[in-house]
N, C-alpha and C positions, 0 to 999 in steps of 0.2 A: 525532330530535335536530336541533337547529339547527346551521347551518354554524359559527357562532361557538363553540358548545359543542364541536363536533368539532375545530375548529382549536385550541382551548384544550387539549383532551386530547392532540392531536398534539404540541403544544409541550411539554406535561408529559412525554410519552414521550421526546421529543428530549432534554430536560434530564436525564432519568434514564439514558438509554442512549447518548447521543451521536450516534445515527444512527437513522433510521426508513426503512422500505422501503414502497414504494407498494403492492405486492401484499399484504403483511401488514396494512397499514392498511385496505385495501379489504375484506378479510375481517373484520377486527375491527369495523369500523363498518357493514358490510353495505351498502356503496355501490360504485359502479364505480371502476375505477382512474383513469378520466378525472376523476371528481369529486375524488379525492385529489390528482391532479396539479394541478388548479385551486386546491385549498386550499394546496398547497405553493408554487405560483407566487405566490399572494397573500401568503403569509407571507414569501416571499423579498423581495417588493417592500416589505414592512413592515420588512425588516431583521432578521427573527427567525431565519433559517436560510439555508443555502446548498444549493441543489438540486444533486444529482449523479445520474448514471445510476442509475435504479431507486429513488431515494429522496432523502433530504436528510440533511445533517449540521449540527451546531451551528456557527453562524457563527464564533464565537471560535476553534474548533479549526482552521479553515482560515486565519483571519486571521494567525496567527503560527505559526512553526515551533518547537515545544517541543524541549527537549533529549531525547536518547535515553533517559535515565533515567526521565523522566516518560512518554514515549510507550510505553515497553516494557510497562507495566502497563495502559495505556488500551485497552479493548476486547480484552483478552487472549484471551477465549474465542473471539471471532470470528477473531482472527489464527490461533489454533491450528486452527480448522476450515478456514480458507482454506489453510493450510500442508498439512494432512493431505490435502485434496482435490487440491492441486497435486502432492503427492508420489505419491499413488495413481494419478492420471490421466495425468500427463505425464512423470515422471522414470523413466528406464529405465537398466538396467545398461550400463556401458561407453559412457557419453556424457560430453560436455563441457558443463557447465552454468555459465552466468553468473548470479551472485547479486548484485543491486544492494544498495546500502546501505539498510537499513530494518529496522524491528522486526518487521514481518510476514514479510519474507524471512528474518530471523534464525530465526523459528520453523520455517520450512522447512529451513533449514540443520541444525537440531537433529535432523531426521529422516533426513538423508542417510547417516549412518554405517551404517544398516541395509541400504543398497543396495551392491552390489559394483561395483568397477571405475569409480567416478566420478572425474571431474576437475572441480574448481570453480575458476572465475576470479571474483574478487571485488574490490570497492573498499571493503569494510567491515571494519574491524579487529575488531569483535565477532564477525562471521561467521567470519573467519579463526581467531580464538581458539576459537570453539566447535568447529571442525573440527581443531584442532591435534593432538590425540591420537587421531585416528581413522584409518581405512583410506582416507580420501578424499585424493587428491592436490590440494593447494591452491596456486593461483598468485595472489599478492597484487599488485594494481596499486599503484604508488608515486606519491608526490606529497604535496601538502599535506593533512594530516588536519584536517577541520573540527572546531573546538572544540565540545564538548558533543554532537556528532553522531556521530562515529566514521567518517564517510564520507570517502573520498579522491577529490578532483576536481581539475580544473585541467589544464594543458597536458601535464604529464608522464604522467598517467594516460590522457589522451585519446590521446596518441601511442602508448602501450603497447597500447591496444586494437587497433591495426592489426596486431599480431603474433599475435592469437588468432582462431580460428574456433570458434564454439560451436554446439552442437546446439540449445540452447534458452536463453532468458534470462528471468529473473524480475525484473521492474523494479517498484520501489515508487513510490508517488505519494501526494500529499495528497488528491487528488480526481480523479474522472473525470466529465466532464459528459455531457449527453444525446447529444452528437455523438461521444462516445468520445475527446475530447481529454483529455490527461493534464496535470495541473498540479503544479508543484513550487514550493518556497519561494524558491530563489535562482537567479540568472542562471547561475552557473557549473554548476549541476546541469542546467540546460536544455541548454547546449552539450555537456556530457558525454553526456547521454542521446541527443542527436541523433547524436553520433559513434558511440555504441553501436549505434543503429538502422541507421546507414549500414554 
């Protein structure tokens, strides 16, 4: 197969699925992962995609932050798998968990009522709502609710973070690059997450 044919198929897969993984593409096309990385690098220079750690995503999905209603169904199968993995591998009884605003983290929240003795701190109104009638103790950060997003950010929420100590945090992101840098859509989310990490 010619390089241009392979890249055309990669682009088609990207349009169909929204995301492609280097390891899966290498197996599919029977080439090395380095060959796939070079293909993705060239396609990124051509403006066809945005590379992330382990693969690439559609450029337009990173370029704008869609409302939570649209994002909730986008790649739902992958979000459910990520949530299940995080729940099974990292969440333990009698812990305090921070859940960041985001649709993948929302899928994790839906699994938490099965675990005993959990306390959740969140800045997401949908996550708080999903846990409302459960045995999970929920602490909701206050402040400005972002329209169409459901997340709460800003000075009030940041200052409230200082009052909590969590055992683990699940933080959402639009993209993670090859250096494991995490990207988000708005400046106020950047400052909020820096405060959370501190």
